[in-house]
N, C-alpha and C positions, 0 to 999 in steps of 0.2 A: 598536492595541497596538504598542508599540515592541519589535521582535523582532530581536535581534542575537546569534545563537547563536555560542558559542565552542567547543562540542564537539558533533560531528555523527556519527551512525552511519547508513550506508546499507546495507540488506539487499537482495539481489537486484541488486547493482551492475553485473552484466554484461549485463542485459537492456537493451532499447532505452531505456526511460524511466529505469531505474537508471543507465545510462551517461550519459544527459543530465544527471542530477543530479550525478553524479560529476565531470562537466566544469564545470557551471555554478556549483555551490556554492563552489568555491575562488575563482572570479572575484568572486562577490557578497560572500563573507565571507572575505577573504584572510588574516585572522588566526585563523581557526577551525582546530581540529584536526578532520580528517575521516577516519573509518574506513570504508572501502568493502569490504563483505564479499560474497563470492560463492564458488562452487566453483572458480573459475578465476583469481581475482585474488590479489594479494600477501597480503591478509588472507583466507585460505581458511576456509570454513565448510562443515560437513556438516549440512544441515537435517534429516536423518533421525535425528540423534543429539542428545539434549538436552545431553549433556556438551559438545558443540561449541558449542551456542548459549550455554550458561553461560560457557564460556571466552571467547567473543566479547564477551559483555556485560561481563565482568570486564575484559577488555583495553581496551575503548573507554572505560570509566569509571574506569580505574585512577588517572588524574591528577586528573580533575575530573568532576562529574556531566554527564550528557548534556542538551543543550538541544534537540536535534532528532533524531528517529529516523524514518527513512523506510523503509517496508517495500514494496518494489517487486516482490515475487515474484508470479507469476501464470501460469496456463496455460489456454488455451482448446482447443487441439488439439495433437497431435504425430503422429508417424508411426503410422498405423494407428488413430488416435483422432480422431474428428470430432464436432462438436456434433450432438445428436440432433434430427431433424426431427419425429419422432413417438415414441410409446411403444414402437413396434416396435424402435426403435434403442437403447432403454435397456438397460444392462448393469451388473452389479455392478462389473466391472473399470473401466468409465468413471467411475462414481461414486467409487470408491475413489481413483483416480488424481487426478481433478479436486479432490476434497475434500482430499486430502493436501497439494496445493500451495496451493490458494486459501484454505483454511479452517484446517486443522490447523497448518500451518507458521506462518502469522501469529499464531495463538493461542499457540503455544509461544514464538515470538519475544517476544510481549508478556509472557509469563510471566517471562522473564529480563531483558528490557530495560526494561520500564516502571518497576521499582523503582530504576533508575539515573537517572531523570529529575531534573533540577534542582528543588529545592523552594524556592529563594530568589528565583527570578525566573521569568517565563513560559517554559514548555517545551512542546514539541509532539511527539506520536507520531501519525504518519499512515500508513495502509495503503491501497494501491491497491485500490479496489473497482470497481463498474460499475453503470451505471444499470439494466442488465437484472436486477440483483438486487432491484429495487424490485417488490414484489408489486402495489401499486396502479397502477403504470405499465405493467404487462405487458398488452399488447394483441395480441401475436402468438403467444405460446406457443412451444413448442420449446425447444431448448437446456436440457434438464432439469437435467443435472448442473451445468453452468456457472451457470445462474440460481440454483439452490439453494445452490451453494457461496458465491456472493456475498451472497445473503440471509443465510446463516448467518454470514458474515464481518461483515456489518453489525450483527448481534445481538451478536457478540463485542466489536465496537468499543463498542457501547452499554454492555454489561456492564462492560467494562474501564474505561470513562469513569466510571461510577458508583463502582466500587471504588476507583480511583485518586483520585477527587475527595474521598473521605473523608479521605485522608491528605495529599494534595497539592492544595491549592486553586488553585494557579496552573497546574496541568497541563491540557493540552488533548489529547484523544484523538479523532481524526476519521478518516473515510474520504474518499477522493478518487476521483471518476470523471474520468479524464483525457480523455474523448472518444475517438473512434476515431483511434488513433495509427498512423501508417505504420510497421508493424513486422511481424516474422514471425508474430506472433499474429493480426493482422487481415488479412494479405495474401490469404488465400483468399476473404475476404468483402467486399473493397473495391469490387466491381462495383456494389453497390446504394447506395453512399454518395453523398449529395447534394454538389453542388459547394461547396467551401469548408468541408466538415465532416471532411476527412481531415487530421489535424494531424501536424506533425513532433514527434518526441519532445521536442525543445528547446522548442517552443511550449507543450506541455502542462506541462513542468517549470516554465516561466516563469509560467504561469497559477497553478500551485500556490503558488509563491513569493509571488505577489500576494495570494492568499487567506490565507496564513500571516501576512502583515504586517497584515491587517485583521481577524483573528479574535479572539475573546475567550473566556475560560473559560466564559462562559454558553452557548457554542455547542458545548461538548464533547459527544461521543457522537453527533454527526450526521455525515452524509455529504454532501459538496459536489461539484458538478460543476465542470468547467473554467471555466465562466462565473460561478462564485461562487454559483449558485443551489443551494438544498438539494435533494438527491435524496430524495424521500419514501419512507417504508418500504413 
C-alpha cells in the first residue's frame, strides 16, 4: 500500500514511544502536518475529560482530514502500583487505574478521532497494545489487570474496525505490540529479557512505520507485533 500521510495526530506524545514517533515522523514525512498531544506538550490534552479529546480532534482535523492517528498511551506500573504476581495482589484500585489508561482512554480517543480519518485515500488508526493481551498466548499467568486491559483494548480495536469499515472502506484500525522497549514502563522487568529483545523506542517506532507501509484494509481490526506477525487473540 502506498502510504504518504499529510496530516498526523500522535496521542501520548511525551512517552518513550510517543516521543520517538514525534521525532521520526517529521523526518520521514517532512511535508505532513503533525499534532503531538500530551499533558505536557504544546498541544495539551486532558485525557480524563471528553471535551478536551473532542477539542483535540477538531484542532487536528480543522484544515484537512487525518491520515494517521497513533495512540501511544499506556501504563504497566507507577509509584505504589506494580503488576500482580497472583490473585492475592489483585485490587479494584489497580484494575481501575490500569483500565483507565490502557483501555478507556484509547476507546474515548477513538470515539472522537476515528470520524476524522481521511475517506478519500488509505488512512490508519493504530493503538499500542501488547502481546500479553493475547489469551491464547498466555502461558505464564499473572499481571491480571495489565493483561486484561490489553485484551479489552484489542476487542475495542476490532469493534472500531468493523464500525469504521462500514463507512470508510479505506480506513485501517490496528493494534501494535512494540516488543519490550527500553523505557520507564519496562525498566523494573528488564532482567529477564533475552539478548537482542530489548528495543530502543526508535527501533520500535521504525518497525511500526514498516508495517504501516505494507498493510492493507483487509487486515484492519488485527494486532501486529514489531516483527510484522499477527498477535493472536
